[in-house]
DRENPA-3360 file (N, C-alpha, C; in nm, 2 decimals, always signed):
BEGIN
1 = MFDPVVVI = +0.10/-0.13/-0.01/+0.00/+0.01/+0.03/+0.09/+0.14/-0.01 ~ +0.05/+0.24/-0.09/+0.12/+0.33/-0.07/+0.08/+0.44/+0.02 ~ +0.16/+0.45/+0.12/+0.12/+0.52/+0.25/+0.23/+0.65/+0.27 ~ +0.22/+0.75/+0.20/+0.32/+0.85/+0.25/+0.34/+0.92/+0.34 ~ +0.42/+0.99/+0.40/+0.41/+1.09/+0.53/+0.51/+1.20/+0.49 ~ +0.52/+1.30/+0.52/+0.60/+1.39/+0.53/+0.70/+1.42/+0.63 ~ +0.82/+1.43/+0.62/+0.93/+1.46/+0.70/+1.02/+1.56/+0.70 ~ +0.97/+1.66/+0.82/+1.10/+1.80/+0.80/+1.18/+1.80/+0.92;
9 = PVFNHPAT = +1.31/+1.80/+0.89/+1.39/+1.85/+0.96/+1.42/+1.98/+1.04 ~ +1.41/+1.99/+1.16/+1.41/+2.15/+1.17/+1.51/+2.19/+1.30 ~ +1.57/+2.31/+1.27/+1.66/+2.38/+1.32/+1.66/+2.50/+1.35 ~ +1.60/+2.55/+1.45/+1.56/+2.72/+1.44/+1.51/+2.76/+1.34 ~ +1.38/+2.75/+1.27/+1.35/+2.83/+1.15/+1.18/+2.86/+1.19 ~ +1.16/+2.92/+1.30/+1.06/+2.96/+1.39/+1.00/+3.04/+1.25 ~ +1.06/+3.11/+1.17/+0.98/+3.22/+1.11/+0.88/+3.16/+0.99 ~ +0.94/+2.99/+0.94/+0.90/+2.98/+0.84/+0.82/+2.80/+0.86;
17 = IGGMVAQV = +0.87/+2.76/+0.93/+0.80/+2.64/+0.96/+0.65/+2.61/+0.95 ~ +0.63/+2.74/+1.02/+0.45/+2.73/+1.05/+0.37/+2.72/+0.90 ~ +0.44/+2.81/+0.80/+0.41/+2.82/+0.67/+0.42/+2.68/+0.59 ~ +0.53/+2.63/+0.61/+0.58/+2.50/+0.52/+0.48/+2.39/+0.56 ~ +0.46/+2.41/+0.68/+0.35/+2.25/+0.77/+0.22/+2.30/+0.71 ~ +0.15/+2.41/+0.70/+0.04/+2.46/+0.65/+0.02/+2.45/+0.51 ~ +0.12/+2.43/+0.40/+0.13/+2.40/+0.28/+0.14/+2.24/+0.27 ~ +0.21/+2.19/+0.34/+0.18/+2.05/+0.33/+0.06/+2.01/+0.35;
25 = RAHGLRCI = -0.01/+2.04/+0.48/-0.09/+1.98/+0.55/-0.20/+2.01/+0.44 ~ -0.20/+2.11/+0.34/-0.29/+2.14/+0.25/-0.32/+2.08/+0.11 ~ -0.22/+2.01/+0.10/-0.22/+1.84/+0.07/-0.27/+1.72/+0.11 ~ -0.30/+1.74/+0.23/-0.41/+1.64/+0.30/-0.29/+1.56/+0.35 ~ -0.16/+1.55/+0.36/-0.04/+1.45/+0.41/+0.00/+1.48/+0.51 ~ -0.02/+1.37/+0.61/+0.02/+1.36/+0.74/+0.18/+1.43/+0.78 ~ +0.23/+1.49/+0.87/+0.36/+1.53/+0.87/+0.43/+1.53/+0.99 ~ +0.58/+1.45/+1.03/+0.63/+1.43/+1.12/+0.75/+1.55/+1.11;
33 = LVDDGSDR = +0.75/+1.64/+1.21/+0.87/+1.73/+1.27/+0.96/+1.66/+1.35 ~ +1.08/+1.68/+1.28/+1.18/+1.65/+1.39/+1.25/+1.76/+1.44 ~ +1.22/+1.78/+1.58/+1.33/+1.91/+1.64/+1.48/+1.89/+1.67 ~ +1.56/+1.97/+1.57/+1.73/+1.89/+1.58/+1.76/+1.99/+1.67 ~ +1.72/+1.97/+1.84/+1.78/+2.07/+1.92/+1.78/+2.23/+1.91 ~ +1.64/+2.26/+1.87/+1.59/+2.40/+1.84/+1.60/+2.48/+2.01 ~ +1.62/+2.65/+1.96/+1.64/+2.73/+2.09/+1.46/+2.71/+2.11 ~ +1.44/+2.79/+2.21/+1.33/+2.78/+2.31/+1.22/+2.82/+2.21;
41 = ECAGVLDA = +1.24/+2.94/+2.14/+1.15/+3.00/+2.01/+1.10/+2.91/+1.95 ~ +1.17/+2.84/+1.89/+1.15/+2.76/+1.78/+1.07/+2.63/+1.81 ~ +1.14/+2.56/+1.90/+1.10/+2.47/+2.00/+0.93/+2.50/+2.04 ~ +0.90/+2.60/+2.11/+0.78/+2.64/+2.12/+0.68/+2.68/+2.02 ~ +0.72/+2.70/+1.88/+0.62/+2.71/+1.77/+0.60/+2.53/+1.76 ~ +0.71/+2.49/+1.73/+0.70/+2.33/+1.72/+0.59/+2.26/+1.81 ~ +0.60/+2.30/+1.95/+0.49/+2.25/+2.02/+0.35/+2.27/+1.97 ~ +0.37/+2.35/+1.98/+0.19/+2.47/+1.92/+0.15/+2.39/+1.76;
49 = LARQDDAI = +0.23/+2.35/+1.70/+0.20/+2.30/+1.58/+0.13/+2.17/+1.60 ~ +0.21/+2.08/+1.67/+0.19/+1.94/+1.72/+0.05/+1.94/+1.79 ~ +0.03/+2.06/+1.87/-0.08/+2.04/+1.93/-0.21/+2.06/+1.88 ~ -0.19/+2.14/+1.78/-0.32/+2.21/+1.71/-0.35/+2.11/+1.60 ~ -0.30/+1.97/+1.56/-0.32/+1.93/+1.44/-0.30/+1.76/+1.49 ~ -0.36/+1.65/+1.49/-0.35/+1.56/+1.53/-0.26/+1.46/+1.41 ~ -0.27/+1.54/+1.29/-0.21/+1.47/+1.19/-0.04/+1.53/+1.18 ~ +0.00/+1.59/+1.25/+0.14/+1.64/+1.29/+0.19/+1.58/+1.43;
57 = ALVRLPRN = +0.30/+1.48/+1.40/+0.37/+1.42/+1.49/+0.52/+1.51/+1.51 ~ +0.57/+1.49/+1.66/+0.65/+1.55/+1.67/+0.76/+1.50/+1.75 ~ +0.89/+1.47/+1.68/+1.00/+1.39/+1.72/+1.10/+1.48/+1.75 ~ +1.18/+1.52/+1.90/+1.27/+1.59/+1.97/+1.38/+1.53/+1.99 ~ +1.50/+1.59/+1.93/+1.61/+1.52/+1.97/+1.66/+1.62/+2.07 ~ +1.77/+1.54/+2.16/+1.80/+1.63/+2.29/+1.87/+1.78/+2.27 ~ +1.99/+1.73/+2.16/+2.06/+1.82/+2.12/+2.08/+1.87/+1.99 ~ +2.13/+1.95/+1.91/+2.13/+1.93/+1.79/+2.28/+1.82/+1.70;
65 = RGKGAAMV = +2.21/+1.73/+1.65/+2.29/+1.71/+1.59/+2.31/+1.65/+1.42 ~ +2.24/+1.75/+1.38/+2.30/+1.77/+1.22/+2.14/+1.68/+1.11 ~ +2.13/+1.76/+1.03/+2.01/+1.76/+0.96/+2.02/+1.61/+0.96 ~ +2.12/+1.51/+0.90/+2.13/+1.35/+0.87/+2.07/+1.29/+0.99 ~ +2.10/+1.31/+1.09/+2.06/+1.23/+1.24/+1.96/+1.29/+1.25 ~ +1.87/+1.39/+1.22/+1.72/+1.48/+1.24/+1.64/+1.38/+1.14 ~ +1.69/+1.34/+0.99/+1.62/+1.27/+0.91/+1.60/+1.12/+0.92 ~ +1.71/+1.07/+0.99/+1.72/+0.90/+1.06/+1.60/+0.92/+1.12;
73 = AGFREAGR = +1.61/+1.00/+1.24/+1.53/+0.96/+1.35/+1.39/+1.00/+1.29 ~ +1.38/+1.04/+1.18/+1.23/+1.09/+1.11/+1.20/+0.94/+1.04 ~ +1.29/+0.89/+0.96/+1.28/+0.75/+0.89/+1.22/+0.67/+0.97 ~ +1.29/+0.67/+1.11/+1.27/+0.55/+1.19/+1.11/+0.55/+1.25 ~ +1.09/+0.70/+1.29/+0.95/+0.72/+1.31/+0.83/+0.70/+1.22 ~ +0.86/+0.73/+1.11/+0.77/+0.67/+0.99/+0.75/+0.52/+0.98 ~ +0.87/+0.46/+0.99/+0.87/+0.32/+0.99/+0.79/+0.28/+1.10 ~ +0.82/+0.29/+1.20/+0.73/+0.27/+1.35/+0.55/+0.30/+1.33;
81 = RGHSHVLQ = +0.55/+0.41/+1.24/+0.41/+0.43/+1.21/+0.33/+0.38/+1.11 ~ +0.43/+0.25/+1.03/+0.39/+0.20/+0.94/+0.37/+0.24/+0.78 ~ +0.43/+0.37/+0.74/+0.43/+0.43/+0.63/+0.50/+0.34/+0.56 ~ +0.47/+0.40/+0.40/+0.56/+0.31/+0.33/+0.67/+0.40/+0.21 ~ +0.63/+0.49/+0.25/+0.74/+0.66/+0.18/+0.76/+0.76/+0.26 ~ +0.87/+0.81/+0.25/+0.88/+0.91/+0.32/+0.90/+1.04/+0.20 ~ +0.83/+1.15/+0.23/+0.90/+1.28/+0.13/+0.95/+1.38/+0.23 ~ +1.07/+1.39/+0.20/+1.18/+1.49/+0.26/+1.14/+1.60/+0.20;
89 = IDADGQHA = +1.17/+1.74/+0.28/+1.14/+1.87/+0.27/+1.22/+1.96/+0.36 ~ +1.27/+2.06/+0.33/+1.32/+2.17/+0.40/+1.24/+2.24/+0.47 ~ +1.30/+2.31/+0.60/+1.21/+2.37/+0.66/+1.20/+2.52/+0.63 ~ +1.33/+2.56/+0.57/+1.33/+2.69/+0.51/+1.26/+2.76/+0.42 ~ +1.21/+2.69/+0.37/+1.11/+2.77/+0.23/+1.17/+2.77/+0.12 ~ +1.29/+2.70/+0.06/+1.30/+2.70/-0.03/+1.24/+2.63/-0.14 ~ +1.18/+2.53/-0.12/+1.13/+2.39/-0.17/+0.99/+2.47/-0.21 ~ +0.94/+2.42/-0.36/+0.81/+2.44/-0.38/+0.73/+2.34/-0.31;
97 = CADIPRFL = +0.66/+2.38/-0.25/+0.54/+2.24/-0.19/+0.45/+2.24/-0.29 ~ +0.40/+2.35/-0.36/+0.33/+2.30/-0.51/+0.35/+2.21/-0.57 ~ +0.50/+2.16/-0.56/+0.57/+2.02/-0.65/+0.53/+1.93/-0.58 ~ +0.46/+1.93/-0.47/+0.45/+1.81/-0.39/+0.35/+1.70/-0.45 ~ +0.24/+1.73/-0.52/+0.16/+1.59/-0.60/+0.28/+1.54/-0.72 ~ +0.38/+1.61/-0.78/+0.44/+1.58/-0.89/+0.54/+1.46/-0.83 ~ +0.61/+1.47/-0.73/+0.69/+1.41/-0.64/+0.62/+1.29/-0.61 ~ +0.48/+1.25/-0.53/+0.41/+1.16/-0.50/+0.35/+1.06/-0.63;
105 = AQARAHPK = +0.31/+1.14/-0.73/+0.27/+1.06/-0.83/+0.37/+1.02/-0.89 ~ +0.49/+1.05/-0.92/+0.62/+0.97/-0.92/+0.66/+0.86/-0.86 ~ +0.62/+0.88/-0.73/+0.64/+0.78/-0.63/+0.54/+0.63/-0.65 ~ +0.43/+0.72/-0.68/+0.34/+0.58/-0.68/+0.37/+0.53/-0.81 ~ +0.37/+0.57/-0.94/+0.45/+0.52/-1.05/+0.57/+0.44/-1.02 ~ +0.63/+0.47/-0.94/+0.78/+0.42/-0.92/+0.80/+0.38/-0.77 ~ +0.72/+0.30/-0.74/+0.73/+0.28/-0.56/+0.87/+0.23/-0.53 ~ +0.96/+0.15/-0.58/+1.07/+0.14/-0.56/+1.18/+0.20/-0.57;
113 = AVIAGCPL = +1.15/+0.35/-0.62/+1.25/+0.42/-0.67/+1.30/+0.50/-0.60 ~ +1.38/+0.61/-0.57/+1.41/+0.74/-0.50/+1.36/+0.85/-0.61 ~ +1.26/+0.91/-0.57/+1.24/+1.07/-0.67/+1.30/+1.18/-0.58 ~ +1.41/+1.19/-0.66/+1.53/+1.30/-0.61/+1.49/+1.44/-0.67 ~ +1.47/+1.53/-0.64/+1.46/+1.66/-0.64/+1.57/+1.73/-0.77 ~ +1.55/+1.77/-0.88/+1.67/+1.83/-0.92/+1.61/+1.98/-0.96 ~ +1.72/+2.07/-0.90/+1.64/+2.21/-0.87/+1.62/+2.27/-1.00 ~ +1.53/+2.36/-1.04/+1.57/+2.47/-1.11/+1.56/+2.62/-1.00;
121 = YDASVPRG = +1.67/+2.65/-1.05/+1.71/+2.77/-0.97/+1.67/+2.89/-1.06 ~ +1.65/+3.01/-0.93/+1.66/+3.13/-1.00/+1.75/+3.23/-0.99 ~ +1.72/+3.33/-0.97/+1.86/+3.43/-0.97/+1.90/+3.45/-0.82 ~ +1.82/+3.41/-0.73/+1.84/+3.41/-0.60/+1.95/+3.32/-0.54 ~ +1.98/+3.24/-0.64/+2.08/+3.12/-0.56/+2.20/+3.21/-0.58 ~ +2.28/+3.18/-0.45/+2.44/+3.21/-0.47/+2.52/+3.14/-0.55 ~ +2.59/+3.24/-0.63/+2.68/+3.18/-0.76/+2.75/+3.10/-0.65 ~ +2.88/+3.10/-0.55/+2.98/+3.02/-0.45/+2.87/+2.88/-0.44;
129 = RLLGRYAT = +2.76/+2.90/-0.38/+2.70/+2.75/-0.39/+2.68/+2.65/-0.48 ~ +2.61/+2.75/-0.61/+2.59/+2.68/-0.74/+2.72/+2.61/-0.77 ~ +2.83/+2.69/-0.77/+3.00/+2.63/-0.82/+3.05/+2.48/-0.74 ~ +2.97/+2.50/-0.60/+3.00/+2.40/-0.50/+2.92/+2.27/-0.53 ~ +2.74/+2.29/-0.58/+2.69/+2.19/-0.62/+2.75/+2.13/-0.73 ~ +2.82/+2.20/-0.81/+2.86/+2.13/-0.97/+2.99/+1.99/-0.91 ~ +3.06/+2.08/-0.84/+3.15/+1.99/-0.81/+3.14/+1.87/-0.70 ~ +3.01/+1.83/-0.63/+3.00/+1.71/-0.58/+2.91/+1.65/-0.70;
137 = HVWVWINT = +2.82/+1.70/-0.76/+2.80/+1.64/-0.88/+2.87/+1.55/-0.95 ~ +2.98/+1.63/-0.98/+3.11/+1.53/-1.06/+3.15/+1.39/-0.98 ~ +3.16/+1.43/-0.84/+3.22/+1.31/-0.78/+3.09/+1.22/-0.78 ~ +2.99/+1.24/-0.75/+2.88/+1.16/-0.75/+2.85/+1.06/-0.87 ~ +2.86/+1.15/-0.96/+2.89/+1.05/-1.13/+3.03/+0.98/-1.12 ~ +3.11/+1.01/-1.05/+3.24/+0.92/-1.06/+3.17/+0.82/-0.96 ~ +3.14/+0.83/-0.85/+3.11/+0.75/-0.75/+3.00/+0.61/-0.77 ~ +2.94/+0.69/-0.84/+2.83/+0.58/-0.92/+2.87/+0.53/-1.05;
145 = LSFDIRDS = +2.96/+0.56/-1.10/+2.97/+0.54/-1.25/+2.85/+0.56/-1.38 ~ +2.78/+0.68/-1.32/+2.71/+0.66/-1.39/+2.64/+0.81/-1.43 ~ +2.52/+0.85/-1.48/+2.48/+0.98/-1.47/+2.32/+0.99/-1.42 ~ +2.30/+0.86/-1.35/+2.16/+0.83/-1.33/+2.12/+0.94/-1.21 ~ +2.23/+0.98/-1.11/+2.16/+1.08/-1.04/+2.20/+1.24/-1.05 ~ +2.11/+1.32/-1.11/+2.12/+1.45/-1.16/+2.16/+1.56/-1.05 ~ +2.08/+1.55/-0.95/+2.17/+1.62/-0.85/+2.13/+1.56/-0.70 ~ +2.26/+1.54/-0.65/+2.22/+1.43/-0.51/+2.21/+1.54/-0.40;
153 = MCGFRVYP = +2.23/+1.66/-0.39/+2.21/+1.80/-0.28/+2.10/+1.81/-0.24 ~ +2.00/+1.80/-0.34/+1.85/+1.88/-0.29/+1.81/+1.78/-0.18 ~ +1.75/+1.85/-0.11/+1.68/+1.79/+0.00/+1.53/+1.75/+0.00 ~ +1.47/+1.76/-0.13/+1.35/+1.76/-0.20/+1.31/+1.63/-0.23 ~ +1.26/+1.51/-0.19/+1.29/+1.40/-0.26/+1.17/+1.26/-0.18 ~ +1.18/+1.21/-0.23/+1.08/+1.09/-0.17/+1.16/+0.94/-0.15 ~ +1.16/+0.86/-0.04/+1.21/+0.75/-0.03/+1.15/+0.65/+0.01 ~ +1.15/+0.53/-0.09/+1.09/+0.41/-0.03/+1.14/+0.35/+0.10;
161 = LASLLPLL = +1.05/+0.33/+0.23/+1.14/+0.27/+0.34/+1.17/+0.16/+0.34 ~ +1.12/+0.09/+0.22/+1.13/-0.06/+0.23/+1.31/-0.10/+0.20 ~ +1.35/+0.02/+0.12/+1.51/+0.00/+0.08/+1.57/+0.07/+0.18 ~ +1.52/+0.20/+0.23/+1.58/+0.29/+0.29/+1.63/+0.25/+0.43 ~ +1.51/+0.17/+0.51/+1.53/+0.14/+0.66/+1.64/-0.01/+0.68 ~ +1.68/-0.07/+0.59/+1.76/-0.18/+0.57/+1.92/-0.11/+0.59 ~ +1.92/+0.02/+0.50/+2.06/+0.06/+0.45/+2.11/+0.11/+0.59 ~ +1.97/+0.21/+0.65/+2.05/+0.28/+0.76/+2.08/+0.15/+0.89;
169 = DAVKIGRR = +2.01/+0.04/+0.88/+2.05/-0.04/+1.00/+2.19/-0.11/+0.95 ~ +2.25/-0.08/+0.84/+2.36/-0.16/+0.82/+2.50/-0.07/+0.79 ~ +2.47/+0.03/+0.73/+2.53/+0.14/+0.72/+2.56/+0.25/+0.80 ~ +2.67/+0.35/+0.84/+2.65/+0.46/+0.91/+2.67/+0.54/+0.82 ~ +2.58/+0.62/+0.76/+2.54/+0.74/+0.68/+2.59/+0.89/+0.74 ~ +2.63/+0.95/+0.68/+2.67/+1.10/+0.70/+2.56/+1.17/+0.79 ~ +2.59/+1.22/+0.92/+2.49/+1.31/+0.99/+2.44/+1.40/+0.99 ~ +2.53/+1.49/+0.92/+2.50/+1.65/+0.89/+2.48/+1.68/+0.74;
177 = MEFDSDVI = +2.53/+1.81/+0.69/+2.50/+1.83/+0.55/+2.53/+1.74/+0.45 ~ +2.61/+1.62/+0.47/+2.63/+1.53/+0.40/+2.55/+1.38/+0.36 ~ +2.45/+1.43/+0.44/+2.40/+1.32/+0.45/+2.32/+1.29/+0.30 ~ +2.23/+1.37/+0.24/+2.19/+1.38/+0.13/+2.24/+1.31/-0.01 ~ +2.39/+1.34/-0.01/+2.47/+1.29/-0.12/+2.49/+1.12/-0.09 ~ +2.53/+1.15/+0.06/+2.58/+0.99/+0.09/+2.48/+0.89/+0.09 ~ +2.35/+0.93/+0.09/+2.23/+0.83/+0.12/+2.21/+0.79/-0.02 ~ +2.19/+0.91/-0.12/+2.12/+0.84/-0.22/+2.24/+0.75/-0.31;
185 = VRLHWRGV = +2.37/+0.81/-0.32/+2.49/+0.73/-0.36/+2.48/+0.55/-0.30 ~ +2.45/+0.58/-0.19/+2.46/+0.43/-0.15/+2.30/+0.33/-0.13 ~ +2.22/+0.45/-0.17/+2.07/+0.36/-0.22/+2.13/+0.27/-0.36 ~ +2.18/+0.38/-0.44/+2.19/+0.38/-0.59/+2.31/+0.19/-0.57 ~ +2.42/+0.21/-0.49/+2.50/+0.11/-0.51/+2.40/-0.04/-0.50 ~ +2.28/-0.03/-0.40/+2.23/-0.11/-0.38/+2.11/-0.17/-0.48 ~ +2.12/-0.09/-0.60/+2.02/-0.10/-0.74/+1.91/-0.02/-0.70 ~ +1.87/+0.07/-0.65/+1.76/+0.11/-0.59/+1.71/+0.24/-0.73;
193 = PVVNQPTR = +1.66/+0.24/-0.78/+1.63/+0.31/-0.90/+1.61/+0.46/-0.86 ~ +1.62/+0.55/-0.97/+1.64/+0.72/-0.92/+1.58/+0.78/-1.03 ~ +1.48/+0.82/-1.00/+1.36/+0.91/-1.08/+1.38/+1.07/-1.05 ~ +1.47/+1.14/-1.15/+1.50/+1.26/-1.14/+1.38/+1.36/-1.16 ~ +1.33/+1.43/-1.06/+1.21/+1.54/-1.07/+1.26/+1.68/-1.07 ~ +1.24/+1.77/-1.19/+1.24/+1.89/-1.17/+1.17/+1.96/-1.08 ~ +1.23/+2.06/-0.99/+1.14/+2.11/-0.93/+1.23/+2.27/-0.87 ~ +1.14/+2.37/-0.84/+1.17/+2.52/-0.85/+1.25/+2.54/-0.71;
201 = VTYPQDGV = +1.36/+2.61/-0.72/+1.41/+2.61/-0.56/+1.45/+2.74/-0.56 ~ +1.42/+2.84/-0.42/+1.49/+2.97/-0.41/+1.57/+2.96/-0.28 ~ +1.63/+3.06/-0.32/+1.70/+3.13/-0.14/+1.64/+3.25/-0.13 ~ +1.56/+3.25/-0.02/+1.50/+3.34/+0.04/+1.61/+3.44/+0.10 ~ +1.57/+3.59/+0.08/+1.70/+3.68/+0.09/+1.71/+3.69/+0.26 ~ +1.60/+3.68/+0.34/+1.60/+3.66/+0.47/+1.58/+3.54/+0.54 ~ +1.66/+3.43/+0.44/+1.64/+3.29/+0.48/+1.77/+3.25/+0.60 ~ +1.70/+3.15/+0.62/+1.83/+3.11/+0.77/+1.93/+3.00/+0.68;
209 = SHFRMWRD = +2.04/+2.98/+0.69/+2.09/+2.89/+0.63/+2.18/+2.83/+0.75 ~ +2.21/+2.70/+0.78/+2.27/+2.61/+0.88/+2.41/+2.53/+0.77 ~ +2.44/+2.58/+0.65/+2.53/+2.53/+0.60/+2.64/+2.61/+0.68 ~ +2.76/+2.55/+0.67/+2.90/+2.62/+0.73/+2.99/+2.58/+0.61 ~ +3.05/+2.69/+0.58/+3.15/+2.68/+0.43/+3.25/+2.59/+0.49 ~ +3.31/+2.59/+0.57/+3.45/+2.53/+0.62/+3.42/+2.41/+0.68 ~ +3.35/+2.38/+0.78/+3.34/+2.26/+0.84/+3.27/+2.16/+0.74 ~ +3.11/+2.22/+0.68/+3.06/+2.10/+0.59/+3.13/+2.07/+0.49;
217 = NVRISAMH = +3.21/+2.20/+0.40/+3.29/+2.15/+0.30/+3.36/+2.02/+0.36 ~ +3.50/+2.04/+0.42/+3.53/+1.93/+0.48/+3.45/+1.80/+0.50 ~ +3.37/+1.79/+0.59/+3.26/+1.70/+0.59/+3.25/+1.63/+0.44 ~ +3.21/+1.71/+0.37/+3.14/+1.67/+0.23/+3.29/+1.58/+0.14 ~ +3.38/+1.66/+0.17/+3.51/+1.60/+0.13/+3.55/+1.48/+0.18 ~ +3.55/+1.45/+0.30/+3.56/+1.33/+0.37/+3.49/+1.21/+0.31 ~ +3.32/+1.27/+0.27/+3.26/+1.17/+0.23/+3.27/+1.13/+0.11 ~ +3.32/+1.22/+0.02/+3.33/+1.17/-0.10/+3.50/+1.11/-0.15;
225 = ARLFAGML = +3.56/+1.11/-0.04/+3.66/+1.02/-0.03/+3.62/+0.84/+0.02 ~ +3.54/+0.86/+0.13/+3.48/+0.75/+0.15/+3.39/+0.67/+0.05 ~ +3.28/+0.73/-0.05/+3.25/+0.69/-0.14/+3.35/+0.63/-0.26 ~ +3.43/+0.69/-0.28/+3.52/+0.71/-0.37/+3.61/+0.57/-0.35 ~ +3.64/+0.53/-0.22/+3.73/+0.40/-0.19/+3.58/+0.30/-0.19 ~ +3.47/+0.31/-0.17/+3.34/+0.23/-0.19/+3.32/+0.19/-0.34 ~ +3.31/+0.29/-0.41/+3.32/+0.25/-0.58/+3.42/+0.16/-0.60 ~ +3.57/+0.20/-0.56/+3.63/+0.09/-0.64/+3.63/-0.04/-0.60;
233 = CRAPLLLW = +3.57/-0.07/-0.51/+3.54/-0.22/-0.45/+3.40/-0.25/-0.50 ~ +3.37/-0.15/-0.57/+3.23/-0.20/-0.61/+3.23/-0.20/-0.76 ~ +3.33/-0.13/-0.85/+3.33/-0.11/-0.96/+3.30/-0.21/-1.06 ~ +3.35/-0.33/-1.05/+3.29/-0.44/-1.13/+3.16/-0.44/-1.14 ~ +3.07/-0.45/-1.01/+2.93/-0.48/-1.02/+2.87/-0.36/-1.09 ~ +2.91/-0.29/-1.08/+2.88/-0.11/-1.10/+2.86/-0.14/-1.27 ~ +2.97/-0.18/-1.33/+3.02/-0.20/-1.45/+2.93/-0.28/-1.51 ~ +2.93/-0.38/-1.46/+2.83/-0.52/-1.51/+2.72/-0.47/-1.49;
241 = RKVAA = +2.65/-0.39/-1.40/+2.48/-0.37/-1.44/+2.46/-0.26/-1.51 ~ +2.59/-0.21/-1.57/+2.57/-0.11/-1.70/+2.55/-0.18/-1.84 ~ +2.62/-0.25/-1.84/+2.61/-0.34/-1.94/+2.50/-0.45/-1.90 ~ +2.49/-0.45/-1.86/+2.33/-0.59/-1.84/+2.20/-0.50/-1.84 ~ +2.20/-0.38/-1.82/+2.09/-0.26/-1.85/+2.03/-0.30/-1.98;
% end
């Protein structure tokens, strides 16, 4: 049965999370909010949202552990509640909630696949961030020996829990900003299909970003190094898969 739920990781986004939840609920979807150690103001907003609506569940981490750790907590809660798929979306308002039906339609048509958002940027995107993303794209193409994943960093996607939860049980995935790239490459290695879904992405002028240039780039570089080593071990299988396809 196709039974999706939306998981939103939240770390100090009190000004935007209410609007994001309202847009998600407008599509009739249940929602799991994961409070990744937010301060008192944001925690209060999340408490109020969960009290107002029985379709909103709140998972609270005692301290900030990173986006990846928050998503893992959300995935496990979704599995505990019996959902088949998780739609991941960010709390900061970058993603177009109007595109949610497109993602879910793809997930329903391809229930075993990851539906991966491919950003269509407007002029608000910082040029440095855009160039950095392309560097990651190249490494992902190398580490999968394919162009199957067009964008590995977009936090707007749908995961099939039947494939994702066993991976999380078997492998330690990056717990901070490297999570999105790490998990989709490892799912691809396991033969999980990827369907690329274009979606509009904006960078609000007053938006709150928790990306830390030096710290997170070091983590992302270390992740690519680990994945490259893993790719070398899997190269015969990955190449055979391409030939046999």
